[in-house]
Phi, psi and omega in degrees: 000033189301330185274353184266095183240156181282169180293146177287167176297322183289322174298316179298322181294320179295314179299312181302318182296322181295335179258006178083027178244153181257326184224169174296331179292323177295322180297321181258026184290341180283348182274131181301140181301329187286351178250001178278147178286129176253120181095194186265160177289149181274076180238151176299160179290144182298157180237152175289167179302319181296317182296318181299312182305311182298325179296307180300313177304317177302318179289318184293340180295337178291336180287150173261122182255114181273137178286332177228138180233132178231034184234131179234266178059033173118344175228131194231144180264099181246161175292135178239117175303146183298329183295337180298307174299322182295321185281315190282349178279353179292135188302338178296331183267326190289339182294142181269016184297136176283128189276056180282329179268091189307324184295339178245009185234028184299325183292314184285330178293317178295325178293325176293317179300316180295319176303310181303319182294323182284328176296315179297321177292325176295318188263341185082011181267173189267328188219140178230151175266183182278015184091160173227189194298312181202182182292327180290318180297318181301322179295316184289318181295326180292315179299320175301324178300340189262353188284131177230169187302317181253012178229097185231018180245128183247127180259127186235135177291130178287349177275000176281169181301132179310315185294326174294317181299317176299321179293319174302314178299317183296312183296314182297323176303315183285340183259001179074020177262141178273129178261126176245120179274123177273119181299154174268152176225118184054041176085357178234167182293129183290097183295322181296314180296320181300309182292333179282346180239355177289145180214183183293349178268006183286118176282313182196172174235132171246126171229170183238135181223114352296161184281184183302334182267010179081356187279146179273119179284156171280072189299324185288319178294322176296318176298318176298323179301312185285331180291329179297329176262009177082012177273167180265160182240116184250124180244126178263126186232150163282116187298327180290326180296341180286359174284343179237318185280169175293149178288158173304326180296319178295336179268357180095007185293144174272326176225142181238131182221171174169175177271126185265007177313317178300346181272061171094008180249130182296168178296319168048040171055034169102008176157176003282150183244193187216131177254119177262150178220137175213154187210169176282163186305326186293338184258003186305315187285356173262358180293122181285170174073204188266151171227126178259133183241154175270135181213195172236151176271188181297338180267002180081013179270152177302133177214168185228144179205159176284130182242169182055041182276336182275062178249168191300329181290349178254324186248344176219070189295332180291346177247012186289145178272342182212144173246019174279123174237013185238177181205171179258071191299311179300318180290324179296318184292321176300315182295320182294315179295320177301312181294320178297316182293320181282317182076168180302319183287322178300308181295322179297318179294323177299318180299313182300313184294317183297315184287317183294324181284326174298318182299314181298316184291327184293317183295318181293319178294322182292331179287340181253014174100359173268086193286144173296137179281315183238121180267069181226165175300132181223160182272274179225020170227153181200157183251140171233156169276131178279132180289316185252166174308131183306315183300318177297312183299312181293325179292322181295320182291318182297325176301335178262012179081019184245128174271106185284188181294176185270125179283130181270156178231191178066228183286358178248025176299128184098000180246153184239134176260111179266152179217140173232144172228183183295345179288340181266124178273162176303321182295321183289319180299313181295326178295318174302314181299313181296320177297314183288331175296313180292325183284000000 
């Protein structure tokens, strides 16, 4: 951020003079004396760059860095090409400035437009916004897009990510929408239950593909069920899986959402992440947040601007379906650079390797007694029953620098959700198998 420097004393003096003040005290003269800070802030003494570096490195040493990761459950360890960090570290992108002044923001606006275009290509949808906070927020905002005067009941698959489900319930409580949980049956959304309970009051159905257990849902059949009663279909998708699976558009979705973290963002202790949203043309005007559009300037040259801005979250907030007016611009740019660097074939290869390695690991675990719970098609996550106490299993792996699967709870107590990506080698998988066999 080398070019971002504070104003000089002379510049401050000139600005004060322009508004009729001689000192900074004059500028803040309207503030009562009893609320002004007297003396210095209660802050530690400043340190040199070297001292700060040593301090931070000492704190960082408390972290446990695993050489192998076999855990997903919503956040995934994928390969990130070096060019991603190189591009997004440029200070032109790092600034958090909102690009409302299009004439001086063409670069950041184009980067968002390219991101939107790639999300549409990935999902098969017609329109994408400039992103929202995270995948769970994207799911709830998509559900709000489906609310109508006589349609305020949302059906949510119990096989979705539990954290997303809790977020949906919280938001819907505040928005007056009723949440109906569609139970799972043998690891997938119960289609028979859904068709037997849907009615004219249904606003939408939300499912996750692949679902939280890694299983590939019959997404087309579920979409047909909600469309028969006039409701909308919202699909939460893993973006890397779209390198192999049908797009949400091919499955009949009206809105596609998801967590964009796999698209070039490290695990980073939980964030910052990225919620992507895309929809069909008919729902574009209900899309929350920002949308960047391509146009031409007075000279006929290509230009970019924030579009569809005269919407209710800006001019009629009391009637708004959403109050999100922000986006994850830096994370969206990261995702755009990642997708550009990987290309469609690169994403497909990441998906193929993730899926094939997960299949191999599942077979090997099954062979030593960690039996698969569901014998269904899955992407890169799967559940096994643990032979030994889960805490002991995971602790044994941690001693070898391996982060094992995610321990499940509730009615799935004693089960582990494993995950593989292209980052896991056959040798790493075999090492896990050997450790668990001996343990």
